[in-house]
C-alpha positions in Angstrom: 140.8 61.4 221.0 143.7 64.4 220.9 143.7 68.1 220.1 144.1 68.6 216.4 148.1 69.6 214.8 146.2 72.3 213.7 144.9 73.9 217.1 148.4 72.7 218.5 150.2 74.6 215.9 148.1 77.7 216.1 148.9 78.0 220.0 152.3 77.9 219.2 152.2 80.6 217.0 150.2 82.7 219.1 152.8 81.8 222.1 155.9 83.1 219.7 153.8 86.3 218.9 152.9 87.1 223.0 156.9 86.6 223.9 158.4 89.0 221.2 160.3 92.1 222.4 159.3 94.9 220.9 161.5 97.3 219.7 159.5 100.1 219.6 156.4 101.4 222.2 153.2 99.7 221.2 151.0 102.0 219.0 147.5 101.9 219.4 145.4 102.2 216.3 142.1 103.9 216.9 140.7 102.7 213.2 141.5 98.6 213.5 140.2 95.8 215.5 141.8 95.0 218.8 141.4 93.3 222.0 141.9 94.7 225.4 141.3 92.8 228.8 142.5 93.0 232.3 145.3 90.9 233.2 144.9 88.2 235.9 145.9 89.6 239.6 148.7 87.0 240.2 150.3 88.0 236.7 150.3 91.7 237.2 153.6 92.6 239.3 155.3 90.3 236.4 153.6 92.1 233.6 153.9 95.7 235.2 150.6 96.5 233.7 147.0 96.4 235.0 145.8 95.1 231.1 146.9 93.9 228.1 146.0 95.1 224.4 146.7 93.0 221.3 146.2 93.7 217.6 147.4 92.9 214.1 149.5 89.6 214.0 148.6 88.8 217.8 145.0 89.5 217.6 144.8 87.4 214.4 146.6 84.2 216.0 144.4 84.8 218.9 141.3 84.7 217.3 141.9 81.7 215.1 143.0 79.7 218.1 139.8 80.4 220.0 138.0 79.4 216.8 139.9 76.0 216.4 140.0 75.0 220.2 135.9 75.7 220.1 135.8 72.8 217.2 137.8 70.5 219.0 135.4 67.4 219.8 137.3 66.7 223.0 136.5 70.0 224.3 132.8 70.1 223.3 131.6 70.2 226.8 132.8 73.6 227.4 131.6 76.6 225.5 133.5 79.1 223.3 133.5 82.1 225.9 135.1 79.7 228.0 137.7 78.8 225.8 138.2 82.5 225.6 138.4 83.2 229.0 141.0 80.6 229.6 143.2 81.3 226.6 143.1 84.9 227.7 144.8 83.7 231.0 147.7 82.0 229.1 148.2 84.8 226.8 148.7 86.9 229.6 151.0 84.3 231.4 153.4 84.4 228.3 153.2 88.2 227.8 153.9 88.6 231.8 156.9 86.2 232.0 158.7 86.7 228.4 161.9 85.7 229.9 160.9 82.5 231.4 158.8 81.4 227.9 161.9 82.0 225.6 163.0 78.4 225.4 160.3 76.3 223.3 160.3 73.4 225.6 158.6 75.8 228.8 156.2 77.3 225.9 155.4 73.6 225.2 154.9 72.8 228.9 152.8 75.6 229.5 150.3 74.9 226.2 150.0 71.2 227.7 149.0 72.5 231.2 146.7 74.7 229.4 145.3 71.9 227.4 144.9 69.6 230.0 143.1 72.1 231.9 140.4 72.5 229.1 140.1 68.7 228.7 139.7 68.2 232.7 136.3 65.9 233.0 133.7 68.2 234.3 132.6 67.1 238.0 129.3 67.9 239.8 129.3 70.3 242.6 126.9 71.9 245.1 127.0 75.6 245.4 125.5 77.3 248.5 124.9 80.9 249.1 123.2 83.1 251.6 120.8 85.5 250.6 120.6 89.3 252.3 117.7 90.6 253.0 115.2 88.0 252.8 113.9 85.7 255.4 112.9 82.0 255.1 110.6 80.7 257.6 109.6 77.6 255.6 111.5 74.2 255.1 111.8 74.6 251.4 111.1 76.2 248.1 112.3 75.3 244.9 113.5 78.1 242.5 114.1 76.8 239.1 116.2 74.0 240.1 117.4 75.9 243.5 116.6 74.9 246.5 115.7 78.1 249.3 115.8 76.6 252.8 117.4 78.1 255.9 121.0 77.1 257.0 120.5 75.0 260.3 123.4 72.9 262.2 122.4 69.6 260.7 122.2 71.0 257.0 125.4 72.4 257.4 126.7 69.3 258.9 125.4 67.3 255.8 127.2 69.9 253.4 130.5 69.1 255.4 130.8 73.0 256.6 131.9 72.5 260.1 134.5 70.0 259.0 136.5 72.3 256.2 139.1 74.4 257.2 137.4 76.9 254.2 134.4 77.3 255.9 134.6 76.7 259.5 135.3 80.1 260.7 131.9 81.6 258.4 129.6 78.8 259.3 128.3 80.2 262.3 127.3 83.1 260.6 125.4 81.4 258.2 123.0 79.6 260.8 119.6 81.0 260.7 119.9 82.8 257.4 118.1 82.2 254.3 120.4 80.3 251.5 120.0 78.9 248.1 121.5 75.6 247.4 122.0 74.6 243.7 124.0 72.3 241.5 126.8 73.2 238.7 128.9 71.0 236.3 132.6 72.3 235.8 135.9 71.5 234.8 137.3 73.0 238.4 136.0 74.6 241.5 136.9 78.0 240.9 134.6 77.5 237.3 131.9 76.0 239.3 132.1 79.3 241.8 131.4 81.4 238.4 128.7 79.4 237.4 127.2 78.8 240.8 126.9 82.7 240.9 125.1 83.2 237.9 122.6 80.3 239.1 121.9 81.6 241.8 121.0 85.3 240.6 119.2 83.9 238.2 117.2 82.0 240.6 116.5 85.5 242.6 115.4 86.9 239.5 112.7 84.2 239.2 111.8 84.4 242.9 111.5 88.1 242.3 108.7 87.5 239.3 106.8 84.7 241.0 106.6 87.1 244.4 105.3 90.1 241.9 103.1 87.7 239.9 101.4 86.3 242.7 101.1 89.1 245.5 101.9 92.0 243.5 99.5 94.5 245.5 101.3 93.2 248.8 104.8 93.8 247.6 106.8 97.0 247.4 110.0 97.0 245.5 111.7 97.9 248.0 111.2 94.2 249.6 112.3 92.9 246.6 116.1 94.1 246.6 117.0 90.6 248.1 120.4 89.6 247.0 123.4 87.1 246.7 125.5 87.0 250.0 129.1 88.1 250.4 130.4 84.0 250.5 129.5 81.3 248.0 130.5 77.8 249.0 131.5 75.0 246.3 131.3 71.4 247.6 132.5 68.3 245.8 129.6 65.9 245.3 132.7 63.0 245.0 134.2 64.1 248.4 130.7 65.7 250.0 133.1 68.7 251.6 133.8 72.3 250.5 136.2 72.8 248.1 136.2 76.4 247.0 134.9 79.5 249.1 134.7 82.9 247.3 134.0 86.1 249.0 132.7 89.1 246.9 131.9 92.9 248.1 128.0 93.4 247.7 127.3 96.0 245.1 126.6 98.8 247.8 128.0 102.6 248.0 131.4 103.2 249.3 132.3 106.5 250.6 133.8 108.8 248.6 135.7 111.7 249.7 135.9 114.8 247.5 139.5 116.2 248.2 141.0 119.2 246.7 143.5 117.3 244.5 140.1 115.7 243.4 137.8 118.6 243.0 139.9 120.7 240.7 140.0 118.3 237.7 136.5 117.6 238.5 135.3 121.4 238.3 137.5 121.6 235.0 135.7 119.0 233.4 131.9 120.4 234.8 132.6 124.0 233.6 131.6 123.3 229.7 129.0 121.0 230.7 127.5 123.2 232.9 128.1 126.2 230.2 125.7 124.3 228.4 123.0 123.2 230.7 122.9 126.5 233.0 123.5 129.0 230.4 121.6 130.4 227.5 121.7 127.7 225.1 118.7 126.6 223.1 116.4 124.3 225.3 116.5 121.4 222.8 120.4 121.1 223.1 120.3 121.7 226.9 117.3 118.9 227.1 119.5 116.4 225.2 122.9 116.9 227.0 121.0 116.3 230.1 119.5 113.1 228.8 122.9 111.7 227.9 124.1 112.5 231.3 121.2 111.0 233.3 122.4 107.7 231.4 125.7 108.0 231.6 125.2 108.7 235.5 122.9 105.9 235.7 124.9 103.2 234.2 127.6 103.7 237.0 124.7 102.8 239.6 123.8 99.3 237.7 125.2 95.9 239.1 124.7 93.8 236.1 127.5 94.4 233.0 124.2 94.2 230.6 122.7 97.0 232.1 125.4 99.2 232.3 125.8 98.4 228.5 122.4 99.2 227.9 122.4 102.6 229.7 125.6 103.8 227.9 124.3 103.0 224.8 121.1 105.0 225.2 123.6 107.7 226.3 124.8 107.2 222.5 121.6 107.4 221.3 120.8 110.6 222.9 124.0 112.3 221.3 124.2 110.8 217.9 121.2 109.7 216.5 117.5 111.3 215.8 114.3 109.4 215.9 114.7 109.5 212.0 117.6 107.2 212.0 116.8 103.6 211.1 120.3 101.7 211.4 121.3 103.4 214.6 124.0 101.1 215.2 125.9 102.1 212.2 124.7 105.7 212.4 126.6 105.6 215.8 129.5 104.1 214.8 130.0 106.3 211.6 129.2 109.8 214.1 131.4 108.3 216.5 134.0 109.0 213.9 132.4 112.4 212.3 132.2 114.2 215.5 135.7 114.2 216.9 137.0 114.8 212.9 135.0 117.5 212.8 137.0 118.9 215.7 140.3 117.9 214.3 140.3 115.4 217.4 141.3 111.5 217.0 138.8 109.1 217.5 138.2 105.4 219.0 137.7 102.3 216.9 134.3 102.5 215.6 133.8 98.7 214.9 134.3 98.4 218.6 131.6 100.5 219.4 129.4 99.2 216.8 129.9 95.8 218.2 128.8 96.6 221.7 125.7 98.4 220.4 125.0 95.0 218.7 125.4 93.5 221.9 122.9 95.9 223.6 120.4 95.0 220.7 120.8 91.3 221.4 120.3 92.1 225.1 116.9 94.2 224.7 115.4 92.0 222.3 115.3 89.2 223.9 117.8 86.7 222.3 121.1 87.1 224.9 121.7 87.8 228.7 125.1 88.3 230.3 127.1 89.0 227.4 128.8 91.9 228.5 131.8 92.0 231.0 133.3 94.7 233.1 136.3 95.2 230.2 133.0 96.1 227.9 131.5 98.2 230.6 135.1 100.1 231.2 136.0 100.7 227.5 132.0 102.1 226.8 132.5 104.6 229.7 135.0 105.8 228.9 134.3 106.4 225.2 131.0 107.5 225.8 132.2 110.3 228.3 134.9 111.4 225.8 132.1 111.5 222.9 129.9 113.7 225.5 132.6 116.0 225.8 133.3 116.4 222.1 129.6 116.9 221.7 129.6 119.7 224.4 132.6 121.3 222.6 130.7 121.4 219.4 127.6 122.8 220.5 129.5 125.4 222.1 131.9 126.1 219.0 128.9 126.6 217.2 126.0 128.0 219.7 124.8 130.3 216.9 123.7 127.6 214.5 123.5 124.5 216.6 119.7 125.2 217.8 118.5 121.9 218.0 120.0 118.1 217.8 119.3 117.7 213.9 121.5 120.9 213.5 124.4 119.3 215.6 124.3 116.1 213.1 124.2 118.4 210.4 127.2 120.2 211.4 129.2 116.9 211.5 127.7 115.3 208.5 129.2 117.6 205.6 129.7 116.0 202.1 133.6 116.2 202.8 133.6 114.3 205.8 130.9 111.8 204.8 133.0 111.1 201.7 136.2 110.7 203.9 134.5 108.6 206.2 133.4 106.0 202.7 137.1 106.1 202.2 138.2 104.8 205.5 135.6 102.4 205.9 136.2 101.0 202.7 139.8 99.9 204.0 138.4 97.0 206.1 136.5 93.8 205.2 133.7 92.2 206.7 129.8 92.8 207.3 130.2 95.5 209.7 132.3 97.8 207.7 130.3 97.2 204.5 127.0 98.0 206.4 128.5 101.1 207.7 129.5 102.0 204.3 126.2 101.5 202.9 124.8 103.9 205.4 127.8 106.6 205.2 126.7 106.5 201.1 123.2 107.1 201.8 124.2 110.0 204.1 126.3 111.4 201.8 123.7 111.0 198.9 121.1 112.8 201.1 123.5 115.5 201.9 124.7 116.3 198.2 120.9 116.4 197.1 120.6 119.4 199.4 
């Protein structure tokens, strides 16, 4: 069984697009879809950039390639998300090493290595992680397929931890600590580490639920803040020895120093916000801005990217919706365009905001978890902050007439701007655009009747 010609041709076309030399600087469009992601650390120096942005032909070829590869029977053992992650790495490699891949043979070899990596048969691995802030004085407790126990010399020897250069220096530090041991299947040890981290985190959540459900009256929430330790070890079940170890910094405070060169722009950014919250603006407006600040601020303190996105979407709801709005995703996308347009400013891609809000809906309504990434969070954090800045500017400009949140909506939903918005969104195909157009036309009809 081999990869289809259609998938290979799509990969070749994508490779050719990524090695093109741009005659003009990249022009970012705020009104059409794009993909933005971090460049893998080993490629950053060659690329001369931290992140990569693709749209237009490149994005079309990328999406088509992911779709075709995801349908290949030979790759049915991996998910579309895994294909997406691996393909992004290949795209970044072509971009970072354009000179190297000008020759068709070099591109063909890179594509071959990429496909071989995807086709590689999955293996069974054991994953081991210490658990911080948890003491286990038991021999074993099974937690949704993961074993909770205490690391002993005997267990460390059975897992080959003392015999491996990867873990020899850190094994002594694990002795006597609570650990979780689980099993995953993956194509590589690195991928096993990613899956293992999620498996461990899921088991810790299940443990918290079980503790709360069984001895609720005898525990404090602070006692349930145990978490995955700083090291995750992957052991091959074939060799019986560690093949990979990953260290990560726990999600905990890192000291921040407020210096003069930092304080100046911070004070400049705070001033208009302080004017609204501490000034003589109407209480409903002050409370609304304060709520938005609360949710943006808490998003930074969350460890899970899903939780971060939920908080940021709540901040957008505070600023751009009212209790009467039904289709909030469409309304937020629409008003994310109208607000800056009313101020004569440019706006972000409303479809990206709509997509992120839909992700939030899937999480909060229980159909998905673990769908948000660092790239999703960083993008929405920036855009929500800009929307807050625009909103504060709007209410300051109209302080005499914008006395409550609904008046702010009226100020941006003028018939003229709504009519222009219909024209903008009608240019784009897809269900998302049609849904936003429908909501925009309803808003326009409502405003026209008044």
